[in-house]
Phi, psi and omega in degrees: 000136179228160176227062184296328180289325176291320177298319178296322178292321177297313182294326176294317179301319181279354180077025184271338182292319179262005188053042184303328183261010178054051177291144183288332176219152182253005177223150175231149179277343181220141180282351185239136174255175177246150358280176178298142181300144174230183183298329180051051185303325181262014184287164179290149178288161179298151181256328189268161189264349183291159185276117184301310184296323178298314179298315179297320179297316177295318179295321178297317178299316181298314182292332181280349183244313186224353185230071178296347180292343179255012184301310184296316178298318178299314179300317181298319182284328182294336182293343188238037179287340182287309183221072182292141179254182180300321181296326179286322176298317179296326178293320176295319178296323178297315178299317178299316179293324176297313181296323179300321180278349184232027186291348178275356181270158178197211179236137182249129178255118173235102187286148175237103184298344181284340182264145178256222180273129180231146180225129177240132185229149175217148179212147177222107184265117180057040184293335181269007185283140174217152181297327183298325182238042186293340179275349184270115183296336178295338182276343183255084181237139175253143181232142173227156178207154179201159173216134177252133179243142169230126184056035178080005181248131177293130179244339180205135179216000000 
C-alpha cells in the first residue's frame, strides 16, 4: 500500500514540489537528523509561511497508515506544535524532502494464515537521563513502542 497523492500534497504544502523555498537538495536519505529536537526556547523564529500543525497532521496520518519509517521523526516534530521554532521547521522540511525522494515506497502485506495475533513491545524509561543534566526535564524522557501483527502483517503501530 502506498499513498503517493498524500505525499505529493505534503510536499506541495511545504513548497517542495516547485522548490518554492529554494532548498539546496530535494531528497534526504533519512527522515531524522541529529541531535534530537528540543524546545529550543532561545531559537530563531520560523521563516516560512506554511501551517506547521497542518503539515504535522498530514505526516502523522501518513506514518500511521503506510509509512512506519517516519514514526520517530513525526513524533519529534509533533511535540512542538504550540510554538515551533526554525529548528522544528527545518525538521519538517527534512521529512518532506525524505518523502519526496521515497514517494514510491509503502508497506507490503504478505499474510501467513498460520500466524495469529502477535504483539511486540519495547520500552525505555528515562533513557536520556544523565547526572550532568539531571535538572533539565528534556533529559528525562521515557519512550514506548509497539506493533501489532495479524497473520504476519502489521496492523497497528
